[in-house]
N, C-alpha and C positions, 0 to 999 in steps of 0.2 A: 504494500500500500504506500502510495506517495501522498504526502500531506503538503498543502500550500498554506503558509502561515504569514500573517502580518500582525505587528504589535506596535501601536503608537501611544506614546505618553506625552501629554501636553501640560506644561506648567505656565500659568499666567500670573505675573506679579503686579501688584497695584502701585509699585514704585520701582525705579531702576535698581538693579542689583549690581554691586561693584565687583564682587568676587564670589566664586563658588566652585567646589570640586564634587564630582559625582563618580561613583563606581557603578558600572553597568555589568550585570550578569544576565545577559539576554541572548547569548550565542550558544546554541547547542553544539555538542561535539559528537563525532562518530564513535561508536563502539559496536559490539557484536549485534545489537538489536536495532540500531539506527545508523543510517548513512546520510550525512549532510551533503546534499547535492549542490545547493547554492545558499548563501546567506550574506546579506549586506545590512549595514546600519548607517542611517543618515541623520545628521545633526543640524538643527537650526537654532542659533543663539549660543552655540558652544563649539569647541573644537577638541578633537582627541589628542591627548598628550602621549599616551603609551598604552600597550596592552600586554597582559601576562597571564599565566596560569597560577592560581592561588594554591594553597596546600591541600585543598580538596579537589584539585585538578579542574576547577571551573575556569572558563575563559573570562577574564576581567578586562574591561576597557575603562581607563581613567580619562574623564573629560573635564575640561575647565569651562566655566561660563564666560561668555564675552562680557567685557566691561560695559555696564549700563544696560544689560539685557532686560527686557520686560516680558519676553515669552521664550520658553525653551521647549523645543519639540524633538523627541527622540523616536525615530521610526526604524523598525527592524522588519525584515521580511526575507523569506527564503522557502526552499523546498527540501523536505526530508523524507527519505524512504525508510519505512518501518517494517519490522517483522515481529511476529507474536512469539514470545518466549514464556508465556504463562506467568509473567511476573518475575521470572528469574533473571537477575542482572548478571550474576556470575561472581567470580573470585574478587577479593579485595585487591585494589591497587593503590599504592602509596601516593604521595609521601606521608600523609597522615597515618599513623599506626592504627591498627584495628582496635587496640585497647582504648584509644581516645574516645571512641563512640559509645563506651560504657559510662562515660563521665557525664554527670548532670550539669546543666547550665541554668542561669537564672530563669529562663523560660520553661525549662523542663525539670525543675526541682520537685522531687516527690514529696507527698504529704498525705494527709488522711484520705483525701478523695481518691487519688490514684492507687494508693495501697488497698483501699476497699475494692476497687475494680479488680485488681490482681487477685485478691483473695477469693474471687468468684470463679477463677479459671481452674479447671480440673487438671490433674496431672495427665500426661500422655505424650505423644510424639510432638517434637518441637513445632513442626509446621501446623499441626492440628491446634495446638495451644495458641499460636499466633493468629490463626484464622478466627478462633473463638474470641480472642481479645478484640479483634477488629469488629466483629459482629456485636459484641457487648457494648463497646464504645458507641457504635452507631445507634444502638437501642437506647442508651442512657443519655446521650447528648444530641439533642435535636438539631438538625441542620437548619439554620435560620439566617438568611442574609441580613447584615446590619445589626445582628444581635450582640456582637462582641466588639472589643477594641483591638487594634493591631498589636498592642503591647500586653495583651492578656497572657498569663501563664497557664500551664496545663491545669494547675489546681483551681484557678479562677474559672476556667471553662467547665470543669467538673462541678463546681459549686453552682454555677449558673444553669447547668444542664442544657445549654444551647451554645451554638457557635457556627463557624464556617470551616472550610477544609483546613485552614491553618490551625485552628483549635483542635480538630480531630487528630491532626498529625502530631501536634505537640503532646496530646494525651497518650496516643499510641506509643510514641517514642519513650516517654517517661515510664509507662507501664512495662514496655518491653525490656528496658534497662533494669527495672526492679526484678524482672523475671530472669535476668542473667544474659539477655541477648544484646549485643552491640546494635545500636539503632541510629538512623540518621534521617534528616529532613530532605525531601526531594521536591523541586519545583520545576514547572515546565508548562507545556501546552496540552490540551485535551480536545480531541474531536468529539463534539457532542452529537447526539442522535437527532435532536430536534431543531437545531439552529447552527449557523456558522458564526454569527456575531456574538461576542462575549464582552464582559466588562472587566475581566481580570484573568490572570494566569491561574493555574491550578497547583495544588500541593498534595503530596501523599508521603507515606513513610516507607522506609526500607529497613528490614532487620536482617542481621547476619545469622545464617543457619549453617552449622557444620555440614559439609558434604554438598551443599548447594551454593553457598556464597550469599550474596545480597539478594533478598526477595522483597518485592514491592507489595504494599497493602494500601489501597485507597479506601479509607474508612467511610468517607462521605458517600461513595457510590457502592460500597459493599462488595468490591471485587479486587483482584490483583491486576495491575496495569497490563494492558495488551498493546496491540499495534496502534491504537488510537492515542497513546501517551508519548509525547516527545519530552525526553528528559533534558533539562538545561543546566541546573545547578543542584548541588547537594551540600549539606553541612550538618553541624550539630543541632541547629535549630534554624528558625526563619532568618535570623540575623546574618547567618553565613550564606544564605541562598537567595536573599531578596533581590528582585530584578534591578532595583535602583537604591543606592544608599549614598549619602553625602552630607556636605555642610555648605552653608553660604553665609556671606557677610551682609549685614544691613537689617533694617526693621520692616522690610516689605512683607505684606501678607500674600499668600499664594492660593490659587485654586488649581485643582488637579483633575484631569480627565484621562481615562485609559480606554483604548479600543483594541480589542483582540479579535482576529478572524482566523478560524481554522477550518479548512475545507479539504475534502478528498479530491485529488486531481484526477 
């Protein structure tokens, strides 16, 4: 399957911005389940300073905002050929060591809520336990757009019993680590069944299972990723895999709009 993808992010500032730096993680890379055929990124109101691979092997582009900019537009588009591996990503590849993914972060710190979820998972085969965990989280935390804040922790999502894919992913990662599995956050694009136009990228979790390697779990949709999922970035949590992160100087207020389109070619 070949997917055609476009991703546009637009910032509008109510006053000129004198200086700003942004890290972009919007470029998918080829691996055994996906082959990037074409990919380009265009900037309006900024210029690229450099690009590199971070310690999670994500492609990062560092851009600087033009002096006095009042609108920043970041547009990425390309074509990616996908294959279905039933959610299995495969062996771990450095440079980040595997043990790092067993470490809690501020967004994935365990507490009473996540430990309670884990206590409901029966013993059994590792893959069966992880699928049971995904199903339990989906059942206990309702998917509700706009119900959570971007800075919510896994414990806050459990307490609220609602959230979006980012929250489902953080809860799964936290619980999987409690259960003894290295786990990581994955972000990218998803081909939806009912529409091409979307308002955001997607997120899912990956856990490391001996004998299989990394295996994906999309809690929000109740499945393991297939050929409709284009992997872009991974990390310990959302902060490592966010499409855009950065800083800017000045007191200007901003408005943000995002447009994503994923279609089968």
